[in-house]
C-alpha positions in Angstrom: -2.8 -9.6 -7.0 -3.8 -8.5 -3.5 -2.0 -5.6 -2.0 -0.6 -6.2 1.5 0.1 -3.1 3.7 1.6 -3.2 7.2 0.6 -0.5 9.7 3.6 0.4 11.9 4.4 3.0 14.5 5.2 3.5 18.1 2.8 2.2 20.7 -0.3 4.4 21.3 -0.2 6.4 18.1 -3.5 5.1 16.7 -2.5 2.1 14.6 -5.2 -0.2 15.9 -7.8 2.5 15.7 -6.9 3.1 12.1 -7.0 -0.7 11.5 -10.5 -0.9 13.0 -11.6 1.8 10.5 -10.2 -0.1 7.6 -11.2 -3.6 8.4 -14.3 -5.4 9.6 -12.0 -7.3 11.9 -11.6 -5.5 15.3 -8.1 -5.1 16.8 -8.0 -4.6 20.6 -7.5 -0.9 21.3 -6.4 0.2 24.7 -4.4 3.0 26.4 -1.2 1.0 27.1 1.8 -0.1 25.1 1.9 -3.6 23.4 -1.8 -3.8 23.2 -1.3 -5.5 19.9 1.0 -8.5 20.2 0.0 -10.8 17.3 -0.5 -9.0 14.0 -4.2 -8.5 13.2 -5.0 -9.1 9.6 -8.0 -7.7 7.8 -9.1 -7.9 4.2 -10.9 -4.8 2.9 -12.6 -3.9 -0.3 -11.2 -1.1 -2.5 -13.8 1.6 -3.1 -14.4 2.2 -6.8 -17.4 4.0 -8.2 -16.7 2.6 -11.6 -17.4 -0.9 -10.5 -20.7 0.2 -8.9 -21.7 1.9 -12.2 -20.9 -1.2 -14.2 -23.0 -3.3 -11.8 -25.9 -0.8 -12.3 -25.7 -1.3 -16.1 -25.2 -5.1 -16.2 -27.1 -6.1 -13.1 -24.9 -9.2 -12.5 -25.5 -12.0 -10.1 -22.2 -11.1 -8.3 -20.2 -8.0 -7.8 -16.6 -8.6 -6.7 -14.4 -5.6 -5.8 -10.6 -5.9 -5.6 -9.2 -6.1 -2.1 -6.3 -4.9 0.1 -4.9 -6.9 3.0 -4.0 -4.8 6.0 -1.7 -6.0 8.8 -1.8 -4.2 12.1 1.8 -4.8 13.4 2.5 -4.3 17.1 4.2 -1.0 18.2 7.9 -0.9 17.6 10.2 0.5 20.3 13.9 1.5 20.6 16.0 -1.6 20.3 13.6 -3.5 18.1 16.4 -4.3 15.7 18.1 -6.1 18.6 15.0 -8.0 19.7 13.7 -5.4 22.3 10.0 -5.4 22.8 9.5 -8.6 20.7 11.3 -6.6 17.9 12.4 -9.5 15.8 8.9 -10.8 15.5 7.5 -7.4 14.5 10.3 -6.8 12.0 9.6 -10.1 10.4 5.9 -9.1 10.0 7.0 -5.9 8.2 9.2 -7.9 5.8 6.1 -9.8 4.5 4.3 -6.6 3.4 4.3 -4.7 0.1 4.1 -1.3 1.6 4.4 0.4 5.0 1.8 2.7 6.5 3.7 4.6 9.1 1.3 6.1 11.6 2.5 9.2 13.4 0.7 10.8 16.4 0.0 14.4 15.5 -2.5 15.3 18.2 -2.5 16.4 21.8 -4.5 14.4 24.4 -3.3 14.2 28.0 -5.6 11.2 28.5 -3.7 9.1 26.0 -0.2 8.1 27.2 2.8 8.5 24.8 5.5 6.0 25.2 8.1 8.8 25.3 6.1 11.2 27.4 5.7 14.0 24.8 4.2 14.6 21.4 6.9 14.8 18.7 6.1 13.0 15.4 9.4 13.7 13.8 11.2 12.1 16.8 8.8 9.1 16.6 9.5 8.7 12.9 13.2 8.7 13.5 12.9 6.0 16.2 11.1 3.7 13.7 13.5 4.6 10.9 16.6 3.9 12.9 15.3 0.5 14.0 14.5 -0.5 10.4 17.8 0.9 9.1 19.8 -1.0 11.7 18.0 -4.2 10.7 18.8 -3.5 7.0 22.4 -2.7 7.9 22.6 -6.1 9.5 21.1 -7.7 6.5 23.3 -5.9 4.0 26.5 -6.6 5.9 25.7 -10.3 5.8 25.1 -10.2 2.0 28.4 -8.2 1.5 30.4 -10.9 3.2 29.0 -13.6 0.9 29.0 -11.6 -2.3 32.6 -10.4 -1.8 33.8 -14.1 -1.7 31.6 -15.0 -4.8 32.8 -11.9 -6.7 36.5 -12.6 -5.9 36.4 -16.3 -6.9 34.0 -16.1 -9.9 33.4 -14.2 -13.1 29.7 -13.6 -12.9 29.2 -9.9 -13.8 25.8 -9.9 -12.0 27.4 -11.0 -8.7 29.8 -8.1 -9.0 27.0 -5.7 -9.6 25.1 -7.0 -6.6 28.3 -6.6 -4.5 28.8 -3.1 -5.6 25.2 -2.2 -5.0 25.3 -3.8 -1.5 28.4 -1.6 -0.7 26.5 1.5 -1.8 23.5 0.5 0.4 25.8 0.0 3.4 27.2 3.5 3.0 23.7 5.0 2.8 22.4 3.1 5.8 25.5 4.1 7.9 24.7 7.7 7.4 21.2 7.2 9.0 19.3 7.3 5.7 16.8 4.7 4.4 17.6 2.4 1.5 14.9 4.0 -0.6 16.8 7.3 -0.7 19.5 5.7 -2.9 18.9 6.6 -6.6 19.0 3.6 -8.9 19.0 2.8 -12.6 16.3 0.3 -13.8 18.6 -2.7 -13.8 19.9 -1.8 -10.3 16.3 -1.5 -9.0 15.6 -5.1 -10.2 18.7 -6.3 -8.4 17.9 -4.4 -5.3 14.7 -6.4 -4.8 16.8 -9.4 -4.0 18.1 -7.8 -0.8 14.6 -7.6 0.7 15.4 -4.4 2.6 12.8 -3.0 5.0 13.6 0.6 4.2 13.3 0.0 0.5 9.6 -0.6 0.8 7.3 2.2 -0.3 6.1 4.2 2.7 3.1 6.4 3.4 3.3 8.6 6.5 -0.2 8.7 8.0 -0.5 11.8 10.3 -3.1 10.9 12.9 -4.7 14.2 13.9 -7.7 15.4 16.0 -11.1 16.1 14.4 -10.5 19.9 14.0 -7.3 19.2 12.1 -8.7 16.6 9.7 -9.0 19.0 6.7 -6.1 21.3 7.0 -3.7 19.6 9.3 -1.7 21.3 12.1 1.8 22.3 13.3 2.8 18.6 13.8 1.8 17.8 10.2 3.9 20.6 8.9 6.9 19.3 10.9 6.5 15.9 9.3 6.2 17.4 5.8 9.5 19.2 6.3 11.1 16.1 7.7 10.2 13.9 4.7 10.6 16.4 1.9 13.7 14.6 0.5 12.0 11.1 0.6 10.0 9.6 -2.2 7.0 9.0 0.2 3.4 9.8 0.4 1.8 11.7 3.3 -1.9 11.5 4.3 -3.7 13.4 7.1 -6.4 11.4 8.8 -8.3 11.7 12.1 -8.5 8.0 13.0 -10.8 8.4 16.0 -13.3 10.4 13.8 -13.0 7.8 11.0 -13.9 5.2 13.6 -17.1 7.1 14.4 -17.9 7.3 10.7 -17.3 3.6 10.2 -19.9 2.9 12.9 -22.6 4.6 11.0 -24.7 2.2 9.0 -26.6 4.5 6.6 -24.7 6.1 3.6 -26.6 9.3 4.1 -25.5 9.6 7.7 -21.9 9.1 6.7 -22.2 11.8 4.0 -23.8 14.2 6.5 -21.0 13.6 9.0 -18.3 14.2 6.3 -20.0 17.4 5.2 -20.0 18.8 8.7 -16.2 18.2 8.8 -15.7 19.7 5.3 -14.5 16.4 3.8 -15.7 15.0 0.5 -14.9 11.3 1.3 -13.8 9.2 4.2 -10.0 9.4 4.9 -9.7 5.6 4.8 -10.8 5.7 1.1 -8.1 8.2 0.3 -5.6 6.0 2.2 -6.5 3.0 0.1 -6.3 5.0 -3.2 -3.0 6.6 -2.1 -1.6 3.1 -1.3 -2.4 2.0 -4.8 -0.6 5.0 -6.3 2.3 4.3 -4.0 2.8 0.8 -5.6 1.9 1.9 -9.1 -1.2 -0.3 -9.1 -4.3 0.1 -11.3 -7.6 -1.6 -12.0 -9.2 -3.3 -15.0 -12.7 -4.8 -15.1 -14.6 -7.8 -16.4 -18.3 -7.5 -16.5 -21.5 -9.2 -17.7 -24.7 -10.7 -16.5 -23.0 -13.3 -14.3 -20.3 -11.1 -12.6 -18.9 -7.6 -12.5 -15.4 -7.7 -11.1 -12.3 -5.5 -10.5 -8.8 -6.8 -11.0 -5.6 -5.2 -9.7 -2.5 -5.0 -11.9 0.8 -3.1 -11.9 1.1 -0.1 -14.2 2.8 -1.1 -17.5 1.4 -4.7 -17.5 0.8 -6.2 -20.9 -2.4 -8.0 -21.9 -1.2 -11.7 -21.5 0.1 -11.0 -18.0 -3.1 -9.1 -17.1 -5.0 -12.2 -18.3 -2.8 -14.4 -16.1 -4.1 -12.5 -13.0 -7.5 -14.2 -13.6 -6.0 -17.6 -14.4 -2.6 -18.9 -15.5 -4.2 -20.7 -18.4 -5.4 -17.3 -19.7 -1.8 -16.2 -20.0 -0.4 -19.5 -21.4 -3.0 -19.7 -24.2 -3.5 -16.0 -24.8 -4.8 -15.1 -28.3 -6.1 -11.6 -28.0 -7.9 -9.1 -25.7 -11.1 -7.3 -26.6 -10.9 -3.9 -24.9 -13.7 -1.4 -24.2 -12.9 1.9 -22.6 -14.9 2.5 -19.4 -16.3 5.8 -20.6 -17.6 4.2 -23.8 -19.2 1.4 -21.9 -21.0 3.8 -19.6 -22.1 6.1 -22.4 -23.4 3.3 -24.7 -24.8 1.1 -21.9 -23.8 -2.4 -23.0 -21.1 -4.6 -24.6 -23.5 -5.2 -27.5 -23.9 -1.4 -28.1 -20.2 -0.9 -27.9 -19.7 -3.6 -30.6 -22.3 -2.1 -32.9 -20.6 1.3 -32.5 -17.2 0.0 -33.2 -15.9 0.8 -29.8 -14.3 -2.6 -29.1 -10.6 -2.7 -29.9 -8.9 -6.0 -30.6 -5.4 -6.0 -29.0 -2.5 -8.5 -29.1 0.3 -9.5 -26.8 2.0 -6.2 -26.8 -1.0 -4.2 -25.6 -0.3 -2.3 -22.3 -3.5 -2.5 -20.2 -4.8 0.9 -19.1 -6.5 1.8 -15.8 -10.3 1.4 -16.2 -10.1 -0.9 -19.2 -13.0 -3.4 -19.6 -11.4 -6.6 -20.9 -12.5 -9.9 -22.4 -9.7 -12.4 -23.1 -9.7 -14.9 -25.9 -7.4 -17.9 -25.1 -6.8 -21.5 -26.1 -5.2 -24.1 -24.0 
């Protein structure tokens, strides 16, 4: 399951620069609004030292990391929910993503124009929030009209629950809050997915700072932290222009030297990808051997048959059992054969919940 993240924000906040850091595809980057009209899409590999270690042990013919799809969506402006600035097209692009990376400009630079003439990331955040909320309000009002008629003329308890939930969402959105702020029970959360609300998507606020603020942030970052304290959202500080410089370096040693000079232990884009995974409760399991070492993405809480189905639907349909080796044991003992001899391979059935870092071999029969 590939993760799809949409990068959003006002024009000229650094979205395309960040995209360029993340992807080998190059988005146009220029000092004027609406530089990005069509969404740029890039597929990037997820950095994982565990996969590298497994490949060192097994020396496979192929090494296949898991991937993230990044969509650079054009800058939203006031009135986007009503179609301003190609707003409908942009909002449609957001709807197709799993998570939102909301880039906020948190640096001063008089040479880079701000669409509103001044630097205020909290104001910028609210502009985007309002447009997404207005679009969700339009969506939920349409659903309420249909659900109310169905609830009045039918006896389906699920329809009545959907109607009641839609009314609650409408009340939240009308107060200027995002749908994700509504606290839900597990069953309600499942129902809520059917509304496809933009402000229900997990969000990470990416504070784009200057190089000197890359490690500790600045006053703008602190303002954003205060503004989102009641949201269930992630926040990441990143210097996109600096990350772009790091991405241009070809040698690993050069990159590490650059990071050390900045007081950073890894590129900010790596942290962004890992944080996006956490945001969506995603984890990784591995398959490895002489032919291939590969990482697979799954949602936390997934059982073994469904994890097998990520590889191929036949694996899930004909699932018999899963042979499980803990990553630490595989690295310590050095091979599957050694793990088997040491009794470190567990045989698990259909109710086994896959853990992050598991090395799996599935037995199936179709």
